[in-house]
RODO-2510 file (C-alpha; in nm, 4 decimals, decimal comma):
residues 366
     n   res          X          Y          Z
     1     x     3,1065    -1,2049    -0,7129
     2     x     3,1619    -1,1282    -0,3579
     3     x     2,7979    -0,9851    -0,3475
     4     x     2,6713    -1,3205    -0,4849
     5     x     2,8644    -1,5097    -0,2150
     6     x     2,7052    -1,2987     0,0658
     7     x     2,3517    -1,3670    -0,0768
     8     x     2,4330    -1,7297    -0,1176
     9     x     2,5546    -1,7559     0,2398
    10     x     2,2010    -1,6623     0,3523
    11     x     2,0981    -2,0066     0,2485
    12     x     2,4158    -2,2157     0,3279
    13     x     2,5897    -2,3082     0,6496
    14     x     2,8295    -2,0366     0,7439
    15     x     3,1730    -2,0663     0,5696
    16     x     3,0837    -2,3722     0,3532
    17     x     3,0337    -2,2238     0,0199
    18     x     3,2817    -2,3610    -0,2493
    19     x     3,1551    -2,1849    -0,5779
    20     x     2,8830    -1,9712    -0,7063
    21     x     2,8348    -1,9959    -1,0849
    22     x     2,5781    -1,8843    -1,3502
    23     x     2,3320    -2,1630    -1,4325
    24     x     2,0892    -2,2174    -1,7023
    25     x     1,9641    -1,9765    -1,9750
    26     x     1,6440    -1,8345    -1,8601
    27     x     1,5070    -1,5157    -2,0190
    28     x     1,3566    -1,3721    -1,6872
    29     x     1,5218    -1,4463    -1,3680
    30     x     1,9089    -1,4426    -1,2873
    31     x     1,9941    -1,8134    -1,1773
    32     x     2,2958    -1,9554    -1,0075
    33     x     2,4267    -2,2787    -0,8935
    34     x     2,5709    -2,2721    -0,5319
    35     x     2,8010    -2,5462    -0,4356
    36     x     2,8771    -2,5814    -0,0533
    37     x     3,0115    -2,8247     0,1943
    38     x     3,3279    -3,0527     0,1597
    39     x     3,4210    -3,1007    -0,1919
    40     x     3,1261    -3,0652    -0,4332
    41     x     2,8751    -3,2825    -0,2639
    42     x     2,5815    -3,0404    -0,1899
    43     x     2,4230    -2,7882    -0,4337
    44     x     2,1206    -2,5690    -0,4564
    45     x     1,9830    -2,3362    -0,7150
    46     x     1,9793    -1,9556    -0,6249
    47     x     1,7537    -1,7239    -0,8083
    48     x     1,7270    -1,3296    -0,8208
    49     x     1,3397    -1,3018    -0,9171
    50     x     1,2714    -1,0340    -1,1729
    51     x     1,0283    -0,8201    -0,9825
    52     x     0,9532    -0,6091    -1,2983
    53     x     0,7785    -0,9234    -1,4231
    54     x     0,6714    -1,0858    -1,0970
    55     x     0,5603    -0,7831    -0,9063
    56     x     0,4401    -0,9927    -0,6022
    57     x     0,7407    -1,2372    -0,5645
    58     x     0,6036    -1,3557    -0,2270
    59     x     0,3134    -1,5172    -0,4143
    60     x     0,5546    -1,7389    -0,5995
    61     x     0,6793    -1,8709    -0,2664
    62     x     0,3204    -1,9147    -0,1420
    63     x     0,2320    -2,1219    -0,4469
    64     x     0,5527    -2,3234    -0,4457
    65     x     0,4698    -2,4065    -0,0720
    66     x     0,1179    -2,5146    -0,1544
    67     x     0,2320    -2,7247    -0,4595
    68     x     0,5143    -2,9022    -0,2657
    69     x     0,3017    -2,9851     0,0438
    70     x     0,0361    -3,1256    -0,1856
    71     x     0,2701    -3,3146    -0,4157
    72     x     0,4717    -3,4608    -0,1301
    73     x     0,1366    -3,6242    -0,0140
    74     x     0,0498    -3,7485    -0,3411
    75     x     0,3797    -3,8790    -0,4906
    76     x     0,3689    -4,2225    -0,3308
    77     x    -0,0027    -4,2791    -0,4230
    78     x     0,0537    -4,1575    -0,7832
    79     x     0,3642    -4,3655    -0,8383
    80     x     0,2698    -4,5638    -1,1479
    81     x     0,6287    -4,6673    -1,2239
    82     x     0,8021    -4,8055    -0,9165
    83     x     1,1400    -4,8264    -1,0954
    84     x     1,1399    -4,4396    -1,1431
    85     x     1,2471    -4,2098    -0,8560
    86     x     1,0583    -3,8760    -0,8951
    87     x     1,1920    -3,5553    -0,7277
    88     x     1,0015    -3,2487    -0,6363
    89     x     1,1987    -2,9281    -0,5945
    90     x     1,1678    -2,7756    -0,2470
    91     x     1,2328    -2,4323    -0,1122
    92     x     1,5566    -2,4140     0,0836
    93     x     1,5121    -2,1777     0,3787
    94     x     1,7540    -1,9077     0,4824
    95     x     1,9776    -1,9557     0,8037
    96     x     1,7049    -1,7532     0,9876
    97     x     1,4322    -1,9875     0,8704
    98     x     1,2775    -1,7534     0,6229
    99     x     1,1590    -1,8805     0,2673
   100     x     1,3284    -1,5924     0,0931
   101     x     1,5929    -1,3076     0,1302
   102     x     1,5643    -0,9435     0,0294
   103     x     1,9159    -0,7968     0,0001
   104     x     2,0261    -0,4325     0,0781
   105     x     1,9239    -0,3209    -0,2753
   106     x     1,5640    -0,4683    -0,2477
   107     x     1,6284    -0,7620    -0,4701
   108     x     1,4152    -1,0733    -0,3925
   109     x     1,6155    -1,3981    -0,3642
   110     x     1,5075    -1,7529    -0,3083
   111     x     1,6820    -2,0925    -0,3188
   112     x     1,5557    -2,4313    -0,4479
   113     x     1,6879    -2,7747    -0,3941
   114     x     1,9013    -2,9077    -0,6931
   115     x     1,8034    -3,2444    -0,8446
   116     x     2,1421    -3,4427    -0,8490
   117     x     2,2662    -3,6653    -1,1244
   118     x     2,0277    -3,5125    -1,3744
   119     x     2,0491    -3,2841    -1,6823
   120     x     1,8168    -3,0815    -1,9186
   121     x     1,8477    -3,0204    -2,2818
   122     x     1,7451    -2,7179    -2,4952
   123     x     1,6305    -2,9394    -2,7754
   124     x     1,4819    -3,2792    -2,7941
   125     x     1,7322    -3,5565    -2,8636
   126     x     1,5085    -3,8249    -2,9909
   127     x     1,1639    -3,9782    -2,9742
   128     x     1,2548    -4,1530    -2,6412
   129     x     1,3486    -3,8143    -2,4894
   130     x     1,0258    -3,6682    -2,6190
   131     x     0,8164    -3,9497    -2,4608
   132     x     1,0043    -3,8759    -2,1239
   133     x     0,9154    -3,5038    -2,1578
   134     x     0,5593    -3,5910    -2,2182
   135     x     0,5594    -3,8151    -1,9163
   136     x     0,7166    -3,5492    -1,6935
   137     x     0,4340    -3,3144    -1,7774
   138     x     0,1751    -3,5718    -1,7389
   139     x     0,3168    -3,6640    -1,3986
   140     x     0,3048    -3,2967    -1,2684
   141     x    -0,0506    -3,2571    -1,3963
   142     x    -0,1474    -3,5765    -1,2302
   143     x     0,0045    -3,4764    -0,8958
   144     x    -0,1959    -3,1542    -0,8883
   145     x    -0,5108    -3,2659    -1,0681
   146     x    -0,7020    -3,2726    -0,7405
   147     x    -0,5350    -2,9402    -0,5847
   148     x    -0,7865    -2,6646    -0,5490
   149     x    -0,6947    -2,3766    -0,7736
   150     x    -0,8609    -2,1378    -0,5333
   151     x    -0,5632    -2,1971    -0,2907
   152     x    -0,3186    -2,0739    -0,5613
   153     x    -0,2248    -1,7106    -0,6433
   154     x    -0,2096    -1,5933    -0,9891
   155     x     0,1562    -1,5053    -0,9867
   156     x     0,1556    -1,3495    -1,3437
   157     x    -0,1733    -1,2007    -1,4271
   158     x    -0,2482    -1,2118    -1,8011
   159     x     0,0079    -1,4848    -1,8560
   160     x    -0,1169    -1,7198    -2,1255
   161     x    -0,4267    -1,5084    -2,2069
   162     x    -0,3827    -1,4494    -2,5867
   163     x    -0,6366    -1,1677    -2,6152
   164     x    -0,4387    -0,9563    -2,3507
   165     x    -0,1209    -1,0277    -2,5549
   166     x    -0,3074    -0,8757    -2,8575
   167     x    -0,3880    -0,5793    -2,6530
   168     x    -0,0199    -0,5252    -2,5652
   169     x     0,0670    -0,5747    -2,9307
   170     x    -0,1853    -0,3209    -3,0516
   171     x    -0,0435    -0,0627    -2,8066
   172     x     0,3234    -0,1412    -2,9202
   173     x     0,2189    -0,1284    -3,2787
   174     x     0,0428     0,2004    -3,2487
   175     x     0,3660     0,3639    -3,0897
   176     x     0,5686     0,2414    -3,3713
   177     x     0,6360     0,4833    -3,6538
   178     x     0,4556     0,3681    -3,9718
   179     x     0,7789     0,3951    -4,1818
   180     x     0,9561     0,1711    -3,9389
   181     x     0,9108    -0,1535    -4,1271
   182     x     1,1002    -0,4335    -4,2949
   183     x     1,0126    -0,7504    -4,4748
   184     x     1,0514    -0,9364    -4,1420
   185     x     0,8144    -0,6833    -3,9514
   186     x     0,5557    -0,7145    -4,2324
   187     x     0,5670    -1,0849    -4,2087
   188     x     0,5006    -1,0800    -3,8357
   189     x     0,2160    -0,8092    -3,8643
   190     x     0,0402    -1,0184    -4,1431
   191     x     0,0722    -1,3369    -3,9331
   192     x    -0,0955    -1,1468    -3,6283
   193     x    -0,3914    -0,9878    -3,8349
   194     x    -0,4644    -1,3242    -4,0090
   195     x    -0,5027    -1,5044    -3,6891
   196     x    -0,6446    -1,2430    -3,4572
   197     x    -1,0067    -1,3557    -3,4775
   198     x    -0,9062    -1,7101    -3,3730
   199     x    -0,6592    -1,6240    -3,0873
   200     x    -0,9282    -1,6456    -2,8162
   201     x    -1,0182    -1,9990    -2,8896
   202     x    -0,9165    -2,1378    -2,5502
   203     x    -1,0464    -1,8460    -2,3460
   204     x    -1,3823    -1,8674    -2,5259
   205     x    -1,4068    -2,2430    -2,4403
   206     x    -1,3229    -2,1518    -2,0862
   207     x    -1,6011    -1,8857    -2,0749
   208     x    -1,8516    -2,1425    -2,2129
   209     x    -1,7609    -2,3817    -1,9503
   210     x    -1,6222    -2,6312    -2,1871
   211     x    -1,2697    -2,6241    -2,0264
   212     x    -1,1915    -2,5995    -1,6564
   213     x    -0,9183    -2,4157    -1,4645
   214     x    -0,6683    -2,6427    -1,3061
   215     x    -0,3207    -2,5938    -1,1591
   216     x    -0,0636    -2,5640    -1,4386
   217     x     0,3182    -2,5343    -1,4518
   218     x     0,3024    -2,2361    -1,6881
   219     x     0,6397    -2,2692    -1,8616
   220     x     0,6967    -2,6464    -1,9456
   221     x     0,9684    -2,5905    -2,1959
   222     x     1,1919    -2,8892    -2,2835
   223     x     1,4711    -2,7549    -2,0661
   224     x     1,2560    -2,7559    -1,7586
   225     x     1,2398    -3,1436    -1,7649
   226     x     1,5234    -3,3107    -1,5868
   227     x     1,6533    -3,6380    -1,7100
   228     x     1,8556    -3,8945    -1,5133
   229     x     2,2037    -3,9112    -1,6160
   230     x     2,1922    -4,2871    -1,5367
   231     x     1,8675    -4,3956    -1,6877
   232     x     1,7795    -4,1326    -1,9462
   233     x     1,4350    -4,1096    -1,7678
   234     x     1,2457    -3,8061    -1,6697
   235     x     1,2937    -3,7570    -1,2751
   236     x     1,1625    -3,3958    -1,2165
   237     x     1,0049    -3,0762    -1,3468
   238     x     1,1788    -2,7501    -1,2508
   239     x     1,1324    -2,3756    -1,2772
   240     x     0,8019    -2,3463    -1,0705
   241     x     0,7675    -1,9594    -1,0706
   242     x     0,4658    -1,9754    -1,2963
   243     x     0,2765    -2,2591    -1,1148
   244     x    -0,0628    -2,0998    -1,1026
   245     x    -0,4376    -2,1584    -1,2068
   246     x    -0,4815    -2,1927    -1,5874
   247     x    -0,5812    -2,4400    -1,8651
   248     x    -0,3667    -2,7547    -1,8959
   249     x    -0,3960    -2,6828    -2,2729
   250     x    -0,1366    -2,3891    -2,2432
   251     x     0,1079    -2,6236    -2,0819
   252     x     0,0578    -2,9074    -2,3293
   253     x     0,0744    -2,6654    -2,6252
   254     x     0,3867    -2,4857    -2,4800
   255     x     0,5585    -2,8290    -2,4161
   256     x     0,4897    -2,9249    -2,7743
   257     x     0,6044    -2,5806    -2,9136
   258     x     0,9290    -2,6061    -2,7274
   259     x     0,9917    -2,9776    -2,7820
   260     x     0,8909    -3,0319    -3,1426
   261     x     1,1123    -2,7582    -3,3001
   262     x     1,4366    -2,9496    -3,3814
   263     x     1,6234    -2,6326    -3,4492
   264     x     1,5315    -2,4611    -3,1350
   265     x     1,4023    -2,1260    -3,0361
   266     x     1,7280    -1,9401    -3,1101
   267     x     1,7746    -2,0465    -3,4837
   268     x     1,7965    -1,7748    -3,7545
   269     x     1,7578    -2,0363    -4,0308
   270     x     1,3766    -1,9325    -4,0514
   271     x     1,2822    -2,1369    -4,3692
   272     x     1,4015    -2,4585    -4,2118
   273     x     1,1862    -2,4340    -3,8998
   274     x     0,9440    -2,7205    -3,8804
   275     x     0,6988    -2,8718    -3,6233
   276     x     0,8031    -3,2481    -3,5943
   277     x     0,4681    -3,4476    -3,5654
   278     x     0,6718    -3,7616    -3,4816
   279     x     0,8077    -3,5909    -3,1708
   280     x     0,4624    -3,4620    -3,1037
   281     x     0,3278    -3,8137    -3,1053
   282     x     0,5872    -3,9342    -2,8701
   283     x     0,5162    -3,6514    -2,6168
   284     x     0,1475    -3,7240    -2,6290
   285     x     0,2091    -4,0813    -2,5842
   286     x     0,4077    -4,0190    -2,2759
   287     x     0,1682    -3,7645    -2,1430
   288     x    -0,1387    -3,9774    -2,2009
   289     x    -0,0004    -4,2647    -2,0100
   290     x    -0,0334    -4,0671    -1,6780
   291     x    -0,2997    -3,8083    -1,7775
   292     x    -0,5895    -4,0132    -1,9092
   293     x    -0,7552    -4,0192    -1,5703
   294     x    -0,8245    -3,6476    -1,5598
   295     x    -0,8609    -3,5451    -1,9266
   296     x    -1,2118    -3,5014    -2,0559
   297     x    -1,3640    -3,5270    -2,3878
   298     x    -1,3588    -3,1497    -2,4171
   299     x    -0,9949    -3,1476    -2,3274
   300     x    -0,9198    -3,3652    -2,6194
   301     x    -1,1362    -3,1610    -2,8456
   302     x    -0,9229    -2,8518    -2,7937
   303     x    -0,5696    -3,0099    -2,8120
   304     x    -0,5074    -2,9161    -3,1776
   305     x    -0,5994    -2,5588    -3,1028
   306     x    -0,3538    -2,5428    -2,8116
   307     x    -0,0631    -2,6937    -3,0353
   308     x    -0,1442    -2,4347    -3,2991
   309     x    -0,1933    -2,1468    -3,0518
   310     x     0,1147    -2,1546    -2,8348
   311     x     0,3768    -2,0808    -3,0997
   312     x     0,1458    -1,8038    -3,2183
   313     x     0,1156    -1,6765    -2,8698
   314     x     0,4932    -1,6783    -2,8015
   315     x     0,5579    -1,5096    -3,1483
   316     x     0,3119    -1,2385    -3,0655
   317     x     0,4954    -1,1779    -2,7240
   318     x     0,8363    -1,1785    -2,8670
   319     x     0,7248    -0,9372    -3,1643
   320     x     0,5584    -0,7037    -2,9180
   321     x     0,8566    -0,6868    -2,6959
   322     x     1,0667    -0,6123    -2,9940
   323     x     0,8359    -0,3171    -3,0959
   324     x     0,8522    -0,1988    -2,7268
   325     x     1,2210    -0,1929    -2,7207
   326     x     1,3132    -0,5399    -2,5669
   327     x     1,1822    -0,4618    -2,2308
   328     x     1,0556    -0,7964    -2,1101
   329     x     1,2729    -1,0774    -2,2743
   330     x     1,6605    -1,0645    -2,2383
   331     x     1,8012    -0,9846    -2,5808
   332     x     2,1503    -1,0159    -2,6926
   333     x     2,0999    -0,7650    -2,9906
   334     x     1,8301    -0,5313    -3,1067
   335     x     1,6551    -0,7689    -3,3526
   336     x     1,6766    -1,0695    -3,1101
   337     x     1,3218    -1,0703    -3,0175
   338     x     1,2132    -1,0069    -3,3755
   339     x     1,4069    -1,3142    -3,4921
   340     x     1,2668    -1,5200    -3,2052
   341     x     0,9123    -1,4056    -3,3089
   342     x     0,9638    -1,5308    -3,6719
   343     x     1,0794    -1,8707    -3,5440
   344     x     0,7567    -1,9132    -3,3624
   345     x     0,5374    -1,7829    -3,6461
   346     x     0,7180    -2,0357    -3,8868
   347     x     0,6464    -2,3106    -3,6297
   348     x     0,2767    -2,2087    -3,6132
   349     x     0,2553    -2,2265    -3,9946
   350     x     0,4164    -2,5726    -3,9880
   351     x     0,1576    -2,6989    -3,7410
   352     x    -0,1309    -2,5581    -3,9498
   353     x     0,0145    -2,7405    -4,2555
   354     x     0,0045    -3,0695    -4,0538
   355     x    -0,3431    -3,0242    -3,9065
   356     x    -0,4743    -3,3727    -4,0575
   357     x    -0,1747    -3,5576    -3,9160
   358     x    -0,2093    -3,3892    -3,5715
   359     x    -0,5718    -3,4722    -3,5476
   360     x    -0,4869    -3,8388    -3,6168
   361     x    -0,2363    -3,8403    -3,3317
   362     x    -0,4842    -3,6804    -3,1055
   363     x    -0,7436    -3,9391    -3,1825
   364     x    -0,5080    -4,2129    -3,1082
   365     x    -0,4464    -4,0586    -2,7630
   366     x    -0,8194    -4,0913    -2,6615
***
């Protein structure tokens, strides 16, 4: 803990740190909440970036600077709801004025402002909460809808590119002994092979010029939307490491994947996993209220594919990591990523079973 305090002191006034505690439950970076100053009045989020995943962490800082500078200039003009205070997380510099700190062991640390009087949730509480999540993602996309993607680095190459994840899976599968199989493993393999020809649907549309690259969040899970403790309304989107060029469909699909699974990502009650269309309708309603100005007809045409694809994509990633020995996602036990994969595949099957209902929801959004 003394080491953490010394790192935190790089970003706080000397001698004013009150506490450093673990914060959140992310699968990639190590995250801490730092409390400093008299009492518990001031806080910031301290993160050790996983440089095995983000091999060029300085690019994260570059993108965050570009995003915040642009969003700060847009926030007043984009304010469609004067009664809502919107917060943009900002880099907190070190005492020497740097945007990040590299410790004696070579670890890369950065600090981000904390959104006070707000909270996040690992699952959606109700349709009102879902609508706020949709609003939050729509607000984020609206703020960056005119931001030139050429100014942004690809902080995680191959991220949200399903054909590349299939290549990773094929390599992991080929290294796995053929007799190393269980009913759960066979289920995952069958899911992947049955959907392999379709997995490139969004990338194919991009290649044809039907979908355009924009700035995306990259990881809009439900617990990355901050909700005001006083009003219950969305006030910020956090965890901006994966802000990068991409297709908004990956963001929309990932938001729905995360939000419309009432049992959450960590359940082992696989047969009860379902995709809640009512929550999806509420999210898309909240999203559409601020996103209609930049969505095209082609964007609408591929929304169902995005909703179906993202749980399949994450299931593919979890299963590949399980086969590789749990080297990417943090795992609490050996089969953890296998179980996570099954949850996502069951969610994808639930989406597919409700295709007619989801197309009706999307048509109402137009």
